[in-house]
matplotlib code that plots the C-alpha trace (Angstrom):
import matplotlib.pyplot as plt

x = [82.6, 86.0, 88.7, 92.1, 94.7, 96.3, 98.3, 99.1, 100.9, 101.9, 99.3, 100.5, 99.3, 100.8, 99.1, 99.3, 99.9, 97.7, 97.6, 95.8, 95.0, 93.3, 91.3, 89.3, 86.1, 83.9, 85.5, 84.9, 88.0, 87.7, 90.2, 90.5, 91.9, 93.2, 94.6, 94.2, 93.4, 94.6, 96.9, 99.9, 98.4, 96.1, 98.4, 98.9, 95.0, 94.8, 97.2, 95.5, 92.1, 93.1, 90.4, 91.1, 91.9, 88.8, 85.6, 82.9, 85.3, 83.6, 85.3, 84.3, 86.4, 86.1, 86.5, 85.9, 89.6, 89.9, 90.1, 90.1, 89.4, 89.7, 88.9, 91.9, 90.1, 86.8, 88.5, 90.1, 86.7, 85.0, 87.7, 87.5, 83.8, 83.8, 86.5, 84.8, 81.3, 82.8, 84.2, 80.7, 81.6, 80.9, 82.4, 80.8, 81.8, 81.5, 81.7, 82.5, 83.0, 81.0, 83.7, 84.1, 80.4, 79.9, 82.4, 80.7, 77.4, 78.4, 79.7, 76.9, 79.2, 76.7, 74.2, 76.5, 78.4, 76.5, 77.4, 76.7, 76.8, 78.5, 81.0, 78.6, 75.8, 78.3, 79.2, 75.8, 73.5]
y = [103.3, 101.7, 103.8, 102.7, 105.2, 103.7, 106.5, 110.2, 112.8, 116.3, 118.3, 121.8, 122.4, 125.3, 126.8, 124.4, 121.5, 118.5, 116.5, 113.3, 111.2, 107.7, 106.2, 103.0, 103.3, 100.2, 98.8, 102.0, 103.9, 107.6, 109.7, 113.2, 115.6, 119.1, 121.6, 122.1, 119.3, 120.3, 119.1, 119.4, 117.4, 115.1, 112.2, 112.4, 112.4, 109.5, 107.3, 108.2, 107.3, 103.9, 101.6, 99.1, 95.6, 94.1, 92.7, 95.4, 98.2, 101.3, 104.8, 108.2, 111.2, 114.1, 117.2, 119.7, 121.1, 121.2, 124.9, 124.4, 121.5, 121.5, 118.9, 116.8, 116.1, 115.5, 112.9, 111.2, 111.0, 109.5, 106.9, 106.0, 105.8, 103.4, 101.2, 100.9, 100.3, 97.6, 95.9, 95.9, 98.8, 102.5, 106.1, 108.8, 112.4, 114.4, 118.1, 119.7, 123.5, 126.0, 126.3, 122.6, 122.0, 124.4, 122.5, 119.2, 120.6, 122.3, 119.0, 116.9, 114.7, 115.2, 113.4, 110.3, 110.1, 110.5, 113.8, 114.4, 117.6, 115.8, 112.9, 111.1, 111.3, 109.7, 106.9, 106.0, 106.5]
z = [133.1, 133.2, 131.6, 130.4, 129.0, 125.9, 124.6, 125.5, 123.4, 124.2, 126.0, 124.9, 121.5, 119.5, 116.4, 113.5, 115.8, 116.7, 120.0, 120.6, 123.5, 123.4, 126.2, 126.3, 128.1, 128.4, 125.2, 123.3, 122.0, 122.8, 120.8, 122.1, 119.6, 120.3, 117.8, 114.1, 111.7, 108.2, 105.4, 107.7, 110.5, 108.7, 108.7, 112.4, 112.8, 110.3, 112.4, 115.7, 114.3, 113.0, 114.3, 117.0, 115.9, 117.4, 116.3, 115.9, 116.7, 118.3, 118.3, 119.5, 118.4, 120.9, 118.9, 121.7, 121.5, 117.8, 116.8, 112.9, 110.5, 106.7, 104.0, 105.2, 108.4, 106.6, 104.4, 107.4, 109.1, 106.0, 105.6, 109.2, 109.2, 106.2, 107.6, 111.0, 109.4, 107.2, 110.2, 111.9, 114.2, 114.3, 114.5, 116.5, 116.8, 120.2, 121.2, 117.9, 118.4, 116.4, 113.5, 113.3, 113.5, 110.6, 108.4, 109.3, 108.4, 105.2, 103.8, 105.2, 107.4, 110.2, 108.3, 107.7, 111.0, 114.5, 116.0, 119.7, 121.8, 124.6, 125.2, 127.5, 124.8, 122.1, 124.6, 125.5, 122.5]

ax = plt.figure().add_subplot(projection="3d")
ax.plot(x, y, z, "-o")
ax.set_aspect("equal")
plt.show()
């Protein structure tokens, strides 16, 4: 797979902060998120998750380093899923930790947005 780094933010994440990194792998935008997704960081997450300006945009969000997510993150994911689907693309989630997976399952997002245990699965399924 060919990778291109598009943007990089601070790698050190303190409590209450959010860090994002965007890579493009075979035309798929992979957004790696680290830290907490809540009412304070929701706008940062929303901005980072804006879909690529391309026909049939494809985005994978790697949640493996997310330590907390509340309804703010759920709302961002729902909006992104809707926008990407409307554009003929898709949104997939990869590597949610136990606490994030629990939130996704409780609100039923895992039945609407494809969730994968690994990044590789999210990129190839």
